C-alpha positions in Angstrom: 20.7 27.7 -31.3 23.9 25.1 -30.5 25.5 24.2 -33.7 25.9 20.7 -31.7 22.6 19.5 -31.6 21.8 16.5 -34.2 19.2 14.3 -35.3 19.8 12.8 -32.1 18.3 15.4 -29.8 15.2 15.4 -31.7 12.6 14.6 -28.8 10.2 11.0 -29.2 8.2 11.5 -26.4 5.4 8.9 -28.5 7.8 6.7 -27.7 7.4 6.9 -23.9 11.2 5.6 -23.3 12.4 4.2 -19.6 15.8 3.9 -18.5 16.9 0.4 -18.7 15.1 -1.7 -16.0 12.6 0.7 -15.3 8.7 -0.6 -16.2 5.7 1.5 -15.7 2.2 0.7 -14.6 -1.1 2.2 -13.7 -3.8 1.7 -10.8 -6.9 2.9 -12.2 -8.9 5.1 -9.6 -11.1 2.6 -7.5 -9.1 -0.3 -9.0 -5.9 -2.2 -8.2 -3.0 -4.2 -10.0 -0.6 -7.3 -9.1 3.3 -7.3 -10.0 5.6 -9.5 -8.9 8.6 -7.8 -7.5 12.6 -9.5 -7.1 14.4 -9.3 -4.3 16.4 -5.8 -4.3 13.5 -4.1 -6.7 12.6 -0.8 -5.8 8.5 0.6 -6.1 8.1 4.4 -6.4 4.2 4.8 -6.2 2.9 8.3 -7.0 -0.7 9.8 -6.1 -1.3 11.3 -9.6 -4.1 13.8 -8.5 -3.6 13.6 -4.7 -6.3 13.0 -2.2 -6.5 9.3 -2.7 -5.1 6.6 -0.5 -3.4 3.3 -1.7 -3.8 -0.2 -0.1 -0.4 -2.6 -0.2 -0.7 -6.3 0.5 2.6 -8.2 0.1 2.5 -12.0 -1.1 5.6 -14.1 -0.1 7.2 -16.7 -2.5 5.3 -19.2 -0.4 2.1 -17.1 -0.8 1.7 -16.0 2.8 0.7 -12.4 3.5 4.0 -10.6 4.8 4.5 -7.0 4.7 7.9 -6.7 6.0 9.2 -7.6 3.1 8.5 -3.8 1.9 9.5 -3.0 5.4 5.6 -2.1 5.6 3.7 -1.4 8.7 0.1 -3.6 8.9 -2.4 -1.4 9.6 -5.7 -2.3 7.4 -7.5 -5.9 6.5 -7.9 -5.5 3.0 -10.9 -4.8 2.7 -10.9 -2.8 -0.5 -8.4 -5.4 -2.5 -10.1 -8.6 -1.2 -13.9 -7.7 -2.2 -12.6 -7.0 -5.4 -10.7 -9.8 -6.7 -13.7 -12.1 -4.8 -15.8 -10.5 -7.8 -13.6 -11.2 -10.5 -13.4 -14.5 -11.3 -10.5 -14.7 -13.3 -8.1 -12.8 -10.8 -9.8 -15.0 -7.9 -8.4 -18.2 -10.0 -4.7 -17.1 -11.0 -4.6 -15.9 -6.9 -5.5 -20.1 -5.9 -3.5 -21.7 -8.5 -0.5 -19.2 -7.2 -1.5 -21.0 -3.8 -1.8 -17.1 -2.5 -3.6 -17.1 0.5 -6.6 -13.9 0.7 -8.7 -14.5 3.4 -5.7 -14.0 6.2 -4.2 -11.1 4.3 -3.4 -8.0 5.8 -3.3 -4.4 4.7 -0.8 -1.3 4.9 -2.6 1.8 3.8 0.4 4.9 2.3 -0.8 8.4 1.5 -3.7 10.3 3.5 -7.2 11.3 2.6 -5.3 14.8 2.3 -2.1 14.4 0.1 -1.0 16.4 -2.5 -0.8 15.9 -6.1 2.1 14.3 -7.1 3.5 13.3 -3.8 5.2 9.7 -3.5 6.7 6.9 -1.4 9.8 4.6 -2.4 9.9 1.4 -0.8 12.8 -1.2 -1.7 11.6 -5.1 -1.3 13.8 -7.6 0.7 12.5 -11.1 -1.5 10.5 -12.0 -4.4 6.9 -11.3 -3.6 3.8 -10.8 -4.8 2.2 -7.2 -4.4 -1.6 -5.8 -4.9 -1.5 -1.8 -5.2 -4.9 -0.9 -4.9 -6.5 2.7 -5.2 -9.4 2.1 -3.3 -12.7 4.2 -4.3 -15.8 3.9 -4.2 -18.5 5.0 -6.9 -19.3 9.2 -6.0 -22.6 9.9 -5.3 -23.0 12.6 -7.8 -23.7 15.3 -5.0 -20.5 14.9 -3.8 -16.7 15.6 -4.9 -14.4 12.2 -3.7 -13.7 10.1 -6.9 -11.1 7.6 -6.8 -8.1 8.5 -8.9 -4.9 7.0 -10.2 -1.5 6.0 -9.0 1.3 5.6 -11.0 4.0 2.6 -10.2 7.7 2.9 -11.4 9.5 -1.3 -11.0 13.2 -0.8 -10.6 14.6 -3.6 -11.3 18.2 -4.6 -9.3 18.6 -7.4 -12.3 17.6 -6.9 -16.2 19.0 -7.4 -19.3 19.7 -3.8 -21.2 18.9 -3.9 -24.9 19.2 -1.6 -27.8 15.0 -0.8 -28.5 12.0 -1.4 -26.3 10.3 -4.6 -26.7 6.7 -4.2 -24.7 4.8 -7.2 -25.1 1.5 -6.3 -23.6 -0.4 -9.5 -22.1 -2.5 -11.6 -24.1 -6.4 -10.4 -24.4 -7.0 -13.8 -23.8 -6.0 -17.7 -24.0 -4.3 -17.2 -26.8 -4.6 -20.5 -30.0 -1.2 -19.1 -31.6 1.8 -17.2 -30.4 4.2 -16.3 -33.0 7.2 -13.6 -33.3 7.6 -12.4 -36.5 11.2 -11.3 -36.9 12.0 -8.4 -38.7 12.8 -8.8 -42.3 11.3 -11.8 -42.2 7.5 -13.1 -42.8 5.2 -15.8 -41.0 1.9 -17.8 -42.4 -0.8 -18.9 -40.0 -4.0 -20.2 -40.4 -7.4 -18.5 -38.9 -11.1 -19.6 -38.7 -14.1 -17.9 -38.9 -14.8 -15.7 -36.3 -11.6 -16.0 -34.7 -9.5 -13.0 -33.7 -6.2 -11.6 -34.7 -3.6 -9.2 -33.0 -1.0 -7.5 -34.6 1.6 -6.1 -32.0 4.3 -3.5 -33.0 6.5 -4.6 -29.9 9.1 -1.9 -30.4 7.5 0.5 -32.0 7.4 2.5 -35.4 7.6 -0.5 -37.5 5.6 -1.3 -40.3 3.6 -4.8 -41.1 2.1 -5.9 -44.1 -0.9 -8.1 -43.7 -1.8 -10.5 -46.3 -4.7 -13.2 -46.6 -6.6 -15.5 -48.5 -10.4 -17.2 -48.5 -9.6 -20.4 -48.0 -12.3 -21.5 -49.1 -11.4 -20.3 -52.5 -8.0 -21.1 -52.6 -8.5 -24.6 -51.9 -10.6 -24.5 -55.5 -7.5 -22.6 -56.9 -8.7 -19.1 -56.8 -6.6 -16.5 -55.6 -8.8 -14.1 -53.5 -7.1 -11.3 -51.3 -8.4 -8.0 -49.7 -8.8 -5.7 -52.0 -8.0 -2.9 -51.2 -9.7 -0.6 -53.8 -13.3 -2.5 -53.0 -12.5 -1.5 -49.7 -12.1 2.3 -50.0 -15.3 2.3 -51.9 -17.3 0.4 -49.5 -16.7 1.5 -46.2 -16.1 5.3 -47.7 -12.5 5.4 -46.0 -8.9 5.3 -46.7 -9.0 2.2 -44.6 -11.7 0.3 -42.3 -11.8 1.4 -38.7 -13.4 0.1 -35.5 -17.1 0.5 -35.7 -20.2 0.5 -38.2 -17.6 0.9 -41.1 -14.9 -1.8 -40.0 -14.8 -4.2 -42.7 -11.9 -5.1 -45.2 -13.7 -7.0 -48.9 -11.9 -9.0 -51.2 -12.9 -8.4 -55.1 -15.9 -10.6 -55.2 -17.1 -8.2 -52.9 -17.2 -10.7 -50.4 -16.1 -9.1 -46.6 -13.0 -11.1 -45.4 -11.3 -9.0 -42.2 -13.4 -7.0 -39.2 -11.1 -4.4 -37.8 -12.2 -5.0 -33.8 -9.7 -2.5 -31.8 -6.9 0.2 -33.6 -4.6 1.5 -31.2 -2.6 3.4 -34.1 -5.1 4.7 -36.4 -2.8 5.2 -38.7 -2.5 2.7 -41.8 -2.2 2.2 -45.7 -4.2 0.8 -47.9 -2.6 2.4 -51.1 0.7 1.1 -51.6 2.2 -1.9 -52.5 4.2 -4.2 -49.9 7.5 -3.2 -50.4 9.2 -4.7 -53.5 12.6 -5.4 -54.7 12.0 -2.7 -57.5 11.1 -0.2 -55.5 14.8 -0.8 -53.5 16.5 -1.2 -57.2 15.6 2.3 -58.5 17.8 3.7 -55.2 20.4 1.2 -56.2 19.7 -1.3 -53.7 20.1 -4.1 -55.4 19.4 -7.6 -53.7 17.8 -5.6 -50.8 15.3 -8.7 -49.0 11.4 -7.1 -49.4 8.3 -8.1 -48.0 6.7 -9.2 -51.9 9.3 -11.4 -52.4 8.7 -12.8 -48.7 5.4 -13.2 -49.3 6.0 -14.8 -52.5 8.5 -17.7 -50.9 6.1 -18.2 -47.9 2.9 -19.4 -49.8 4.9 -21.8 -52.2 3.6 -24.5 -50.6 -0.3 -23.4 -51.3 1.6 -23.3 -54.8 0.1 -19.6 -55.1 1.3 -17.9 -58.0 4.6 -15.8 -57.1 4.2 -12.0 -57.6 7.0 -9.0 -58.5 4.4 -7.0 -55.8 1.7 -7.9 -53.7 -1.0 -5.4 -52.4 -1.5 -5.9 -48.6 -2.2 -4.3 -46.0 0.3 -2.1 -44.9 -0.4 -1.9 -41.1 1.0 0.9 -39.2 2.6 2.4 -42.3 2.4 6.4 -42.7 1.5 7.8 -45.9 -0.7 10.8 -46.8 -1.6 12.6 -50.2 -1.5 15.8 -50.1 -3.5 18.7 -51.3 -1.1 18.7 -54.4 -1.7 14.9 -55.4 1.9 14.6 -53.7 2.4 10.9 -52.4 4.3 11.1 -49.2 5.2 8.7 -45.8 7.3 9.0 -42.6 7.7 7.2 -39.3 4.7 5.4 -38.4 2.7 6.5 -35.1 3.1 3.4 -33.8 4.4 3.4 -30.1 5.9 0.2 -28.4 2.8 -2.3 -27.8 0.2 -0.8 -30.0 -1.7 -3.0 -32.1 -4.7 -4.0 -34.6 -7.2 -6.7 -33.6 -9.2 -8.3 -36.3 -11.8 -10.9 -36.6 -12.2 -13.3 -39.9 -15.4 -13.5 -41.2 -14.3 -16.7 -43.0 -11.7 -19.0 -42.5 -8.9 -17.7 -44.1 -4.6 -17.8 -44.2 -2.9 -15.4 -43.2 0.7 -13.8 -43.5 2.4 -11.3 -41.6 5.8 -9.5 -42.2 8.3 -7.3 -40.0 8.7 -4.5 -43.0 12.4 -5.0 -43.9 12.7 -1.4 -45.2 16.1 0.1 -43.7 17.0 3.4 -46.1 14.1 5.5 -45.4 11.8 6.5 -42.3 9.2 3.8 -43.0 10.2 1.7 -39.9 11.8 4.7 -38.2 15.3 3.6 -40.1 15.4 0.6 -38.0 13.5 -3.0 -38.6 12.1 -4.2 -35.6 10.4 -7.4 -34.6 5.9 -7.8 -34.8 4.8 -10.3 -32.6 0.9 -12.0 -33.9 -1.8 -13.8 -31.6 -4.9 -15.2 -32.6 -7.8 -15.7 -30.2 -11.2 -18.3 -30.3 -14.6 -17.2 -31.5 -15.8 -17.2 -28.2 -13.6 -14.9 -26.5 -15.3 -11.7 -26.7 -13.9 -8.1 -27.6 -15.4 -5.1 -27.5 -14.7 -2.1 -30.0 -12.2 0.1 -29.3 -10.2 3.0 -30.8 -7.4 3.7 -28.8 -7.5 7.5 -27.0 -4.4 9.5 -25.9 -4.7 12.7 -23.9 -1.0 13.2 -24.4 1.5 12.0 -27.0 3.3 10.3 -24.0 -0.4 9.0 -22.2 -1.0 5.2 -22.1 -4.2 4.8 -24.5 -7.2 4.5 -23.1 -9.9 2.0 -25.0 -12.9 3.6 -26.5 -15.8 3.0 -23.7 -19.0 2.8 -23.3 -21.1 5.4 -21.8 -23.9 4.4 -19.0 -26.7 5.0 -21.6 -25.3 2.4 -24.0 -27.1 -0.5 -23.0 -30.1 2.0 -23.8 -29.5 3.5 -26.8 -27.7 0.2 -28.7 -31.1 -1.1 -28.5 -32.0 1.7 -30.7 -28.8 2.6 -33.1 -26.4 0.4 -34.4 -24.8 3.9 -35.9 -22.1 4.8 -33.2 -19.3 6.9 -33.4 -16.1 7.1 -31.1 -16.2 10.8 -29.5 -13.6 11.9 -27.0 -12.9 7.9 -25.9 -16.5 6.7 -25.9 -19.4 5.2 -28.2 -21.8 7.5 -28.8 -24.7 7.2 -31.5 -24.7 9.2 -34.5 -28.5 8.7 -35.1 -31.5 6.6 -34.8 -32.6 3.9 -37.1 -36.4 4.5 -36.4 -36.2 8.1 -36.2 -33.1 9.5 -38.5 -31.3 13.2 -38.1 -34.6 15.0 -39.7 -37.1 13.7 -37.3 -34.5 14.2 -34.2 -33.7 17.8 -35.3 -37.3 18.3 -35.6 -38.2 16.6 -32.7 -35.5 19.0 -30.8 -37.8 22.2 -31.8 -40.9 21.2 -31.8 -41.1 18.7 -28.3 -38.4 17.1 -27.0 -35.2 15.4 -27.8 -33.1 13.0 -25.4 -29.0 12.9 -26.4 -26.2 10.9 -24.4 -22.8 13.4 -23.9 -20.9 11.4 -21.0 -18.0 11.8 -23.1 -17.8 16.1 -21.3 -15.0 15.3 -19.2 -15.6 16.5 -15.4 -12.8 17.7 -12.9 -13.9 18.4 -9.2 -11.8 21.4 -7.5 -11.6 21.5 -3.7 -9.4 23.5 -1.4 -9.1 26.7 -0.1 -7.7 28.2 -2.8 -10.0 26.9 -5.5 -11.3 30.0 -6.4 -8.2 31.7 -7.2 -7.1 28.5 -9.1 -9.9 29.3 -11.1 -9.9 32.8 -11.7 -6.7 32.6 -12.7 -7.2 30.0 -15.0 -10.5 31.2 -16.6 -11.4 34.3 -18.4 -14.8 34.3 -16.7 -15.0 36.3 -13.5 -15.4 33.4 -11.3 -15.8 35.5 -7.8 -19.0 36.3 -9.2 -20.5 32.9 -9.6 -22.5 31.9 -6.5 -22.9 28.7 -5.0 -25.6 27.0 -7.2 -24.9 28.6 -10.0 -23.6 27.7 -14.1 -21.0 30.1 -15.9 -19.6 29.7 -19.1 -16.0 30.4 -19.8 -13.3 30.4 -21.8 -9.9 28.3 -21.1 -6.4 29.6 -22.7 -2.9 29.7 -23.3 -0.4 33.3 -22.3 -0.8 33.5 -25.9 -4.7 33.7 -26.1 -4.9 30.7 -27.7 -8.3 28.8 -26.4 -7.3 25.6 -24.8 -11.6 24.9 -24.3 -14.6 26.9 -23.4 -16.9 24.6 -20.8 -19.1 25.7 -18.1 -18.4 25.7 -14.6 -20.3 24.8 -11.2 -20.0 26.4 -7.8 -21.4 23.9 -5.2 -20.0 25.3 -2.4 -17.3 28.3 -1.2 -14.4 26.5 -2.0 -16.0 24.0 -4.2 -16.2 23.3 -8.0 -16.9 21.2 -10.6 -15.5 22.2 -14.3 -16.7 20.5 -17.6 -15.3 20.8 -20.5 -14.8 19.0 -23.5 -10.8 18.5 -23.3 -9.1 15.6 -20.9 -5.9 18.0 -20.7 -8.2 21.0 -18.7 -7.7 19.0 -16.0 -3.6 18.9 -16.2 -3.5 22.3 -17.3 -5.5 23.3 -13.6 -3.0 21.0 -11.6 0.0 22.2 -13.3 -1.2 25.9 -12.7 -2.1 25.2 -9.0 1.5 24.3 -8.6 2.6 27.2 -10.2 0.8 29.9 -8.1 1.3 26.9 -4.6 -2.5 27.2 -4.8 -4.1 24.6 -2.0 -6.3 23.1 -4.6 -7.0 19.6 -6.0 -8.1 18.7 -9.7 -9.8 15.3 -8.9 -10.7 13.7 -12.6 -14.3 12.3 -12.3 -15.2 12.2 -16.0 -15.8 8.6 -14.9 -18.0 8.9 -11.9 -20.4 11.5 -13.5 -22.4 10.7 -17.0 -24.9 13.0 -18.0 -27.9 13.0 -20.7 -29.2 16.3 -22.2 -33.0 16.9 -22.5 -33.8 19.5 -24.2 -37.0 20.9 -26.6 -39.9 22.8 -26.0 -41.4 19.8 -23.8 -38.3 19.3 -22.4 -39.4 21.0 -18.5 -43.2 19.2 -18.6 -41.1 15.9 -18.5 -38.9 16.7 -15.8 -41.4 18.6 -13.3 -43.2 15.1 -13.5 -39.9 12.9 -11.7 -37.4 15.2 -10.6 -37.5 16.1 -6.8 -35.8 18.7 -4.9 -35.8 19.4 -1.4 -36.9 22.3 -0.4 -33.2 24.6 -0.1 -33.5 23.6 -4.0 -35.2 25.0 -6.6 -37.7 23.1 -8.3 -37.8 22.2 -12.0 -40.2 25.3 -12.6 -38.1 27.3 -10.6 -34.5 26.6 -12.1 -33.5 29.8 -13.8 -31.2 29.9 -17.2 -27.7 28.5 -16.1 -28.6 27.7 -12.3 -28.8 24.0 -10.8 -30.3 22.1 -8.8 -29.3 19.4 -6.2 -32.3 17.0 -6.8 -33.4 13.0 -6.7 -35.3 10.6 -8.6 -39.2 10.5 -7.9 -38.5 11.5 -4.3 -36.1 11.4 -1.1 -34.4 8.2 -1.0 -34.3 8.3 -4.8 -31.6 8.1 -7.6 -29.3 11.5 -6.7 -28.7 13.5 -9.8 -28.0 16.9 -10.3 -30.5 18.8 -13.0 -28.9 22.0 -14.8 -30.6 24.5 -17.0 -28.1 24.2 -19.5 -27.7 22.8 -23.2 -25.9 23.1 -26.7 -29.2 23.4 -28.7 -30.1 27.1 -28.6 -33.5 25.5 -26.8 -35.0 25.9 -23.7 -33.2 22.9 -22.1 -31.9 20.9 -19.0 -28.9 18.6 -18.4 -29.3 15.3 -16.1 -26.0 14.4 -14.3 -26.1 11.0 -12.6 -23.5 8.1 -11.9 -23.0 5.7 -14.8 -24.4 3.2 -12.5 -27.9 4.8 -12.6 -27.6 6.2 -15.7 -29.7 3.1 -17.4 -32.3 4.1 -14.6 -32.4 7.8 -15.2 -32.6 7.4 -19.1 -36.0 4.8 -19.0 -37.3 7.6 -16.3 -37.1 10.2 -19.2 -38.9 8.0 -21.9 -41.3 6.7 -19.6 -42.3 10.1 -19.1 -41.6 11.8 -22.1 -43.0 9.5 -24.4 -46.3 11.2 -24.4 -45.1 14.8 -25.4 -43.0 13.2 -28.0 -39.7 13.2 -26.7 -36.8 11.5 -29.4 -33.6 10.1 -28.8 -30.9 12.3 -30.8 -27.3 11.7 -32.4 -24.4 13.6 -32.8 -26.2 14.8 -36.5 -29.2 16.1 -35.4 -27.2 17.6 -32.5 -24.5 19.6 -34.3 -27.8 20.6 -36.6 -29.2 22.2 -33.3 -25.7 24.0 -32.2 -24.8 25.8 -36.0 -28.5 27.3 -35.7 -28.0 28.6 -32.5 -24.2 29.7 -33.3 -22.5 27.6 -30.3 -19.0 26.8 -31.3 -17.2 23.4 -31.5 -14.0 22.4 -31.0 -11.7 21.7 -33.8 -14.5 23.9 -35.9 -14.7 27.3 -34.5 -11.8 27.5 -32.2 -8.4 25.5 -31.4 -5.2 26.4 -29.6 -4.7 29.3 -32.5 -7.8 31.1 -32.1 -8.7 33.7 -29.3 -12.2 33.5 -27.8 -12.9 37.3 -29.6 -12.1 35.2 -32.6 -14.3 32.2 -31.8 -17.3 34.4 -31.3 -16.8 34.4 -27.5 -15.7 37.5 -26.7 -19.0 37.9 -23.6 -16.7 35.7 -21.7 -14.1 37.6 -21.2 -14.9 40.6 -19.3 -11.8 42.4 -20.0 -13.3 45.7 -18.4 -15.0 44.5 -15.0 -12.6 41.1 -14.0 -9.1 43.5 -12.6 -7.8 40.0 -11.6 -5.0 38.7 -13.7 -5.7 35.1 -15.9 -3.7 33.5 -17.8 -3.8 35.0 -21.4 -4.8 38.2 -20.3 -2.4 40.7 -21.6 -2.2 38.7 -24.9 -6.3 39.2 -25.3 -6.2 42.7 -24.4 -3.5 43.3 -27.1 -5.8 41.0 -29.3 -8.9 43.1 -29.0 -7.3 46.4 -29.8 -6.2 44.9 -32.5 -8.7 42.3 -33.7 -7.7 40.1 -37.2 -10.7 37.6 -37.7 -14.0 37.8 -36.3 -16.7 34.7 -36.6 -19.5 35.7 -38.8 -23.0 34.5 -39.9 -23.7 34.0 -43.8 -26.2 33.1 -45.9 -25.5 31.3 -49.5 -27.7 30.7 -52.0 -29.0 28.0 -53.8 -29.3 24.4 -51.8 -25.2 23.1 -51.8 -24.3 23.3 -48.1 -21.3 24.6 -47.1 -19.0 22.7 -45.5 -15.8 22.9 -42.5 -12.4 24.5 -44.6 -14.1 25.9 -47.6 -12.5 29.1 -49.0 -14.1 32.3 -48.7 -13.7 34.9 -51.2 -14.1 38.3 -52.4 -12.5 38.4 -56.0 -9.7 36.0 -55.8 -8.7 37.1 -52.2 -9.7 34.6 -49.3 -10.5 36.3 -46.8 -12.4 33.5 -44.9 -12.6 30.0 -44.1 -16.3 28.3 -43.2 -15.8 26.5 -40.1 -19.8 24.7 -39.8 -22.2 25.0 -42.2 -25.9 23.3 -42.5 -29.1 23.8 -44.6 -32.2 24.7 -42.1 -35.1 23.1 -42.4 -36.8 24.8 -39.7 -35.8 28.6 -41.1 -35.2 27.0 -44.9 -31.6 28.6 -45.2 -29.0 27.8 -46.6 -26.3 28.6 -43.4 -22.8 28.8 -42.2 -20.7 30.0 -39.4 -16.9 31.6 -41.0 -14.1 33.2 -39.2 -14.1 36.2 -41.7 -11.0 38.8 -42.2 -12.5 41.6 -40.4 -12.8 43.9 -43.3 -15.3 41.8 -44.6 -17.2 40.9 -41.6 -20.6 44.0 -41.7 -23.4 42.9 -42.3 -24.7 42.8 -45.5 -21.2 42.0 -47.3 -21.6 40.2 -50.0 -19.1 36.8 -50.3 -18.5 33.8 -52.4 -17.8 30.7 -51.5 -15.3 28.5 -52.9 -16.0 24.9 -54.1 -13.9 22.6 -56.0 -10.1 24.5 -56.3 -12.0 27.2 -54.9 -11.9 29.3 -57.9 -13.5 27.0 -60.8 -17.2 27.2 -58.5 -18.3 30.0 -56.3 -21.4 30.0 -54.4 -22.9 33.1 -53.4 -23.4 34.4 -50.0 -23.5 37.2 -47.5 -22.8 38.2 -44.2 -25.9 38.0 -41.7 -26.4 38.2 -38.4 -26.1 35.0 -35.7 -27.2 33.1 -33.8 -29.2 32.2 -36.8 -32.3 30.7 -34.6 -33.6 32.6 -31.2 -31.1 35.3 -31.7 -32.2 36.8 -28.5 -32.5 33.8 -26.6 -35.6 34.3 -25.6 -36.4 30.4 -26.1 -33.7 29.2 -23.5 -34.8 32.2 -21.1 -38.3 31.1 -21.3 
């Protein structure tokens, strides 16, 4: 250890620091960005995944097209940019206001169609200009492997002001009614009408903002009604509301006051006061400015009685309570530009602070500013939580799948799953009915958040053979194989399925977006000529499972003579198909699933998803087809002994411990692969094993429950359920191998693990159809 290293050497990748004068932009595949550039500025354009052209259009200060400003040569008609802008009314009007002549624009295409991942181009501007940077691409046919992918832009400004701290103020979400900078250590008051939106932005990152609001109608009557955190936690069933079904803050009269619409941070506090003078005095800082006193002074004009401590919603405040009942806090999770978007459910008088605390980590030891915007109720905003693949990734807001238009008509109970809104259960069926439909008739479930990657190129087989535990060389065209993806130490990154579409063409489908980044890193490390292209936004999927699933699909799935029909399709095979006939919607149908039943998955473009959903239900209504949510899916996958990330495995679990040792053919796969050496050692000296348990009684075991022999902890519950079909109380457990034999008696610890014990014994799993006769039928 270098003794010269200090706290200043601690890494903070989440803050995404850039050098002074450098700005970062992103161009989504199939989209464009418009950037204003000054003379002598430099633009660095990076091709994130390769095989993606870039269309550039440049306009001078008079609005005329002039590619020479960036030393570019004309070689295109700017067709993609023109089409995209003409279809976007907001951007089109902006261009008209700026006097930009789009009709006569020409373009320059950089990067070729076979450029490598990470290839970059640097351009220098001769003059002030407006630049369109596009990543052209059309909707991908699911039969093909050419998704448009992203570009990253770094703008190096020639002239800039150097500041000691970051200040990132995102573009307004719409046309603001009100904007206000809340300077560090101060409070600002503002009024909001019912239905209007409030956006509270952390401009520098890691800064708390206490939010206080009064019901204006009650305050006009002399009633001081503010948000009540205790009422809110009671009604919402969580430490604080989040976007979705359980999203409202309540007052002590049990009236909703505020709804959380968006949250790009995901960590706040509802347990503590806004900081008080007593907090600082107890630490020896007498007279320290504090949020509670600031609030009291600010509300004097409303004749609100001062309080020594104000109950507020402490946005971005990172608090926790551990198993020993110790409350603690640390630096906020918020990054520069992160925000919370709220919607007023009544007329409100609000106050936002920029917390002054500089004596502990609450504000990262450095109080900074907060920015507030409000928007009119007429401007509608989607509900969303921020998804980040890595700690330094740009946030992606929760999306709707291609099937959401149809599923949202059947339920309001959606949860954020892996960056998409998925139904938890359906209003007129419910979890148990959905479960029974899967076991007795048929269900359809939207599983579009699965991450898809197109792996192509002459070294694609070598790449996947090295990246996955399964022997990829044995997979035939038209076949699907289940595999683990591991780190060098044998810990699992992900599990998933690999489709072989052609000799050098694969599609990897897993749960983790990082899987694509990992594959690209391995390709670079091994110097393989292979491309890994993200296609999640181009392929959405519905799973049709249950005894009647084949009867449903055979009614409308058309396959060419060279492809297997639905009746011919074998387990872990796929067919390139269409809806109804040879000119119908292109789909791929695979005989795969996550239920332990006969079943299929239909893969299509999101633009076709609604038509596919309607077609499935049109032909399934007479066969008992029922939509299924995630709650029902969890039940059937536990019965079938199927593993789930974060429950049965994580990056500290190897495939043998996760119960999928069959996916690591150490005896027959002679080629090297990531983690092979570690897995050989782990297999020869196992410590843990996934086992099935049958519990007495009807009290369900839940994830994290301890498993005991005497006082010793010998395992942990990964998943549990009461099985209606088997009439058993069952669970999956990661067990010490010494106690993993069938028939061994153990106890599930409840309460503190010792005060209450549920008897159980180790039994064979999968619990349901252990011979897998149904899925193979």
